[in-house]
C-alpha positions in Angstrom: -10.8 -30.2 -126.7 -14.4 -30.7 -124.9 -15.0 -34.1 -123.4 -18.1 -35.3 -124.4 -20.5 -37.9 -122.7 -20.7 -39.5 -126.1 -18.8 -40.7 -129.0 -17.5 -38.0 -131.2 -18.5 -39.8 -134.1 -22.1 -40.7 -133.0 -25.1 -40.1 -135.2 -27.7 -40.6 -132.7 -27.9 -39.4 -129.2 -29.7 -41.0 -126.1 -31.8 -38.8 -124.0 -29.2 -39.7 -121.1 -26.2 -38.4 -123.2 -27.9 -35.4 -124.1 -29.0 -34.5 -120.5 -25.5 -35.2 -119.6 -24.3 -33.1 -122.1 -26.5 -30.2 -121.1 -26.3 -30.6 -117.5 -30.1 -30.9 -117.4 -32.3 -33.6 -115.7 -33.5 -36.3 -118.2 -37.1 -35.5 -117.9 -36.5 -32.3 -119.1 -35.3 -34.1 -122.7 -38.1 -36.5 -122.8 -40.5 -33.3 -122.1 -39.0 -31.7 -125.5 -39.5 -34.7 -127.3 -43.2 -35.3 -126.0 -44.0 -31.9 -126.8 -42.4 -32.3 -130.6 -40.1 -29.7 -129.9 -37.1 -32.2 -130.6 -37.6 -34.7 -133.0 -37.1 -38.0 -131.9 -37.2 -41.8 -133.0 -38.1 -44.5 -130.5 -36.1 -47.4 -130.2 -37.7 -50.0 -127.9 -38.5 -48.2 -125.1 -35.8 -45.4 -125.5 -35.6 -42.2 -127.8 -32.9 -41.4 -129.8 -32.1 -37.8 -131.2 -30.2 -37.0 -134.3 -27.3 -35.1 -133.7 -28.1 -32.5 -136.3 -31.8 -32.1 -135.1 -30.2 -31.5 -131.5 -27.9 -28.6 -132.8 -30.7 -27.1 -134.8 -33.0 -27.0 -131.6 -30.3 -25.7 -129.4 -29.5 -22.7 -132.0 -33.1 -22.3 -132.5 -33.6 -22.1 -128.6 -30.7 -19.6 -127.7 -27.7 -22.6 -127.0 -25.5 -20.8 -129.8 -22.7 -21.3 -127.1 -23.0 -25.3 -126.7 -24.4 -26.1 -130.3 -21.0 -25.3 -131.9 -19.3 -28.4 -130.1 -21.9 -30.7 -131.9 
């Protein structure tokens, strides 16, 4: 079983959780959001990404190996 940096039943993920999961910098995830490549919702000063949107983004951009865990 994969140890996820977020709860298994989480519907929306924070930018930091996504960055930790993908082992990339937080700025990279924010760039995807600002470029409108990754759909996100602003909550206060933070962004939330729907789990299905992240999975679709990863599948469309060659992340099949990681997307299957979501």
